[in-house]
Phi, psi and omega in degrees: 000131181290139177288133180296147178291147173302131182270131180244125174256112180263103184275121186259118175277163177301145174068021182298144178280156179301320182295310184297326176288317188291329183301298180291327180299315182292312183298316187271000173248355182292132179254132172277168177306330179284347180130178179291157180257330184224160174248099186265136173237134177273129188237136169227155177297125181076009181056031182271144171295140184241138170275119180263201184295133177053243190270001186281131173240131182255124178254110187281161172278341181173188181262196186295347176298337179291340178287342185293336181243008183281142173277333181225127178244124187240128169252109192281345180187182174217139192275332183216108186296337180270358184251114176295152174299158175298153183306325182293326177287318176303316179296319181297318179295317181295317180294320180299315181293319182297329182268003172108004179285156167281132178243126192237132173239109180270134178055234180290353173300340175301333178299320181298317179293322180291319178299329178283353180081005184290334185266359181303127179078005184240160175284148179206166176228155170203181180297139184299334181293340182262007187306306185296314181298315182299316182295324179290316183288326187231068185295343181274353179270138179270084184289127180250102182274359174257043183216141172281323174204158184224136173235128175210125177056045179065017175250121185238125179231152183226163172284191190281163171040254187302331179296337176297323175297314178301319181295315181294322176294326175300320179291318176302316181297320181296324183273327189234354179093170186293329182298313179293319179298321178294323177297316178299315180299318180295321179295329180268356180056053177227160178302140187286336186201124167233126181298146180299332183283354176296152186278148167290152174276090190264130173281120184236076182292147175254132182305132183281343179213164179233186177272001181255107185299322181293318177293324177301316179297321179293319180297320176299317179297316181295319179297325180281351183224046182295332183288341180282158175263124187246136176247155178300317182298317180295318182287327175297317177296321181296328180262008178058043177235159170287161179304315182296315180294318179299313181301318180295315181296316183295315180296318180295322184284324188248348186062025178218162168281167178300316181298315179299316181296316180296318178298314179301312183296319180293323178292321177298317180292322178297319177300315180300316181291324176295324183280331191243354181228171174253018181296139176292158185298331178298318179288322179296317178303317179296317184290334183258357171102005172281139187287335178217155174299327179298318179298316177300312182299318181295313179295321182296313180294322179297320182282314190252357180059019172221163178277161173305323179300313181293324177298315181296320179298325183280318189243355183289163181248115175077191180290138182232148169289134184307138178259000000 
């Protein structure tokens, strides 16, 4: 007797984008030459047809009752971060997890799991743009912004867009092993495996000004002189403050130490040069104020979890001298 396929309930929220719907739908309906891997059902609350983004209309296979027998329940996104799911959906997610199903929140879909209380005390991931909002709404969740996807206690959450593909392939791998996951990846013409612990490519802007006019003038000076080596004592003298007073003012204005601020600013400038020029990393290190290329590489990898070379390959323009 053939073993039944793992059942996937893909819960569609209002206004879902074509991409967020298509990622889990494609992965979990794709058939290998040996046959299908999963039995996917499209689910909406009340089994109602939903108007999704723009011209997309979703016709469901049924309502939330389909989650009762699903091995995997997937929320591919969430339409309104400030709006908790309806009680029937919250109950469906909680019941699915309680009986042993995997419950998955892709991108902003992590909000649905968090609103249900499933992520309390656990690690989770979501799109980096929602980091501040998510942390305020769900302080008991251990949000990991250095992750493409996170699995803990059968709860799987992912970062945005492309990380959803990585997350779904992770699930294929968990159920069928790496060989099947690699076949799925090849059929979709995507990389077969990215570990969940890889970093999101997060935009981390640094405020260009503060509420302290004197510190603002100093920050402008530092940005114009990144190649110089700056000490707290020299800058305190330049602003006519004692070392202690300067340190207090700088920390209050920027929420960083001087060293942290300089490293951040130099890394931002290094990213720009990697993306827009063909300068070798040795020259970039010199231009942004790192004393050695090794120092730049170490700080860059610590912050972005990739090397300058990999950053340039992903975001650079045209042919580049290797970094």
